[in-house]
N, C-alpha and C positions, 0 to 999 in steps of 0.2 A: 816580621821573619828578619832574622839576623843575617847579613851578608858578609863574605869575607873580603878581606884586603883586596886580593886579586880581582874580584868580581866588581867591587867598588870602583876601582882603577879603570877596568875595561868600560864600565858603565859611563865614566865620563867621555869616552869616545863616540857614545851614541847621543846625537840630538833628539830627544823625545818630542820636538816640535815639528819634526820632519818625517814625511813619508818617502822612503828611499826608492829608487830605481833598483830592480833585482839584481844588476851588476854590481851597484855600490854596495847594496845590503850584504851579497855574498863576500865581497872583499872585506867588509867590515867585521862580519862574524868570523872569517878566517882569522883575521888579524887579532880578535878578542879570545881566540881559542888558545890560551897560554898554559893549560894543564899539562902536567907531566905524562900524559897518556893521549892518544889519538882521540880527540873528541867528536862524537857524532854530531853533524849538521841536522837540524830537525826544522820541518815546516809545521806551522800550527795554524790552521785555517779555519776562521770562526765563520759559520755560514747562518743564513737566515732560515734555515729549515726547522722544521719541527720534527723530531725524530719519533715522537710519540704516534705519529700518523705514518701507516705504511707506505703511502704513496709518496712521502717525502724522505724516505730512508736512504741514505746513499751507502753503498758498498760494493766494492770492486777491487780489482788488481791492475797493477801496471808493470812493465819490466824497465827498471831503469837502465839505460844505455850504458851506463858505467858501473852498475851495481851499487852495493851500499857500502862496501868495504868490510862487511862483516861476514865472519864464516857462519853460515846458517846451519843449524842441525835438524834434519828431517825425519820425522817418524811417519811411517806408512802403515795403515791398517789394511791388510791384502791377505788372501789366502792363495795357495796352488801356484799357479803358472804367474798370477800378478805379483805374488810375493817374491817369486824368483826374479821378476821383471824390476820389482822395486830395488832389490839387491844389486843387480846388474847395473841400474841407472845411477847407483851410488847413493842410496838412501841410508842415513846413519842407524836407523832401527826400523825394523819391519816385525810386526806380528798381528795376532788377532786377540781373541778372547782373554787369552793368558795375561795380557797387558793390563786388563782392567783392575785386577786386585793391587798390582804394583802402582797404579798411578793413582787409585782410590784410597788405598789403605796404607801405602809406604810413601806417598807423597811425591813419587817420581815423577820430575817435571824437567828432565835434562833434553829438552829438545825446542826448537823455536817455531817450526811449523807443522802442522799435522795435516796429512794426505790420506783420503780414504777412498776405497772403490766403492760404488754406489750400495753394493750388496752387504757392506761393512757397517753401514750407517746405522743400522738397528743396535749393533754392539756399540758403536762410538757414542751414540745418543745416551747411554747410561752414564757416559762422563761427562753430560750437558753441565753439571753443577760445579764441576771441577774445571773443565776446560772454557767453558763459556765466559765466565767473568775475566778470564786471562786473555781473551780474544783468540783463543786457539782451535776452536771447533770449526772442522772443515765445512766448506760452504760452496755450492756449486757456482755462485756469482763469482767467487776468487778463484774458481778454477782448482780448488783442493777437493771437490768430490768429483771423481772421473775415472774412467776405464782407462785413459791414455797416462799411465802412470810415470812414463819415460819422459813425456813431455812436459808433465807438472813438475817434476823433479829438476829436469835441465833448466827450466824457466825460473824456478826458485833459486838454484844455484847461480844463476846467471845474474840475478838482481831483481827478482820479482817482488814487489810488496804489496801489502793489502792496505786498502784506505777504508775507513767507515766512521760513522758518526759517533762520538761518545755521547755520554747522558746529557752533556751540555752542549750539543751539536756543533763541536770542535772536531776537526780531522787533525789528527797528530801522526807525521810520518817522517822516517828518516830520508834524507836525500844523498847522504854519503858522509865521508870523514874528512877532519880539518886538514888532513894531509893531501887531499884531491886538489888538483889545480882549479882555479876559478872556473875555467872553461868546461871542464868535468861536471863541477857542481850545478853551472847554470844549465848545461844539457839535461841533467837529472831533474832539476827543479822545473824546467820548461816541459818536460815530460810528463811530469806529474801534474802540472797546473792544466796542461791541454786535457788530461783524461778526467780530472775533477771538473772542469768547466763542461765537458762533454756529459757529465754525469748529473748535470743540473735537472732536478725533478720537474716535469712539465707542469705538475699542479701548483708548484710553487709562485706564491704572488709576492712581489717586492723584490728587495734586494737579496742576491744569493751569496755573494761573498762580502761579508761585513768587515773582516780583516784579515791580513795574511802577515805573519811574523816567523821570520829566521832567527834560530838560536844555536849556539852550540851547547855540548852538555853543561858545562859550568858556567857559560857566558851570559850576557844580558841579551834579551830580545831586540830585534831590528824590525820595525813596521815597514810594510812596504806600500808602495802607491797601488791599491788595488785597480784603480781606473785604467793605468797602464798595463796592467796584466790582462784586462779584458779588451784591450784595443786591438 
């Protein structure tokens, strides 16, 4: 994979033989985020889980204390009073069955999170093939299938993120923007790691966290000392 000049220059700042403390890693990732836009800072957590086994799946959500720095567009599937509640709470889009063809046939995906009341999951289920691969299907574990629509919307707008294993058993999540202070990024990262460590499957034998890397959208990855994260 060919890398740009800026990436190669930034990569010189990272010692590949070193496992960094989280504070040093955050400072380095911020320093290397030199793009002309406000880069997202992401955590990539490689686990020892085997997601093919249901009892080793990891999926949940956590509210980052300082948010992600991203404006999140929320689609809510609800009817009647719950639809009114969603609109009052600040949902960007609210609807029911009429949205199915718009998403399925017209490819409309101008939203970042989907929330649904439990009674609407039969409808939303028809969008499984479209929303599932994009990680947009509502899920009770993530708090996106709920009757408390106001709470769900408020938490998402405040910086709630969902974490889950991908097919290679890695968790990819944003922890903020390069414009955030180091302290805010550190708070967000610690909150995320506390939630991930707590979510360790009880059936897992062996190493849970194999590696943790922080990176910016356009910058090189910086590997962390996992043992210190677990201390």
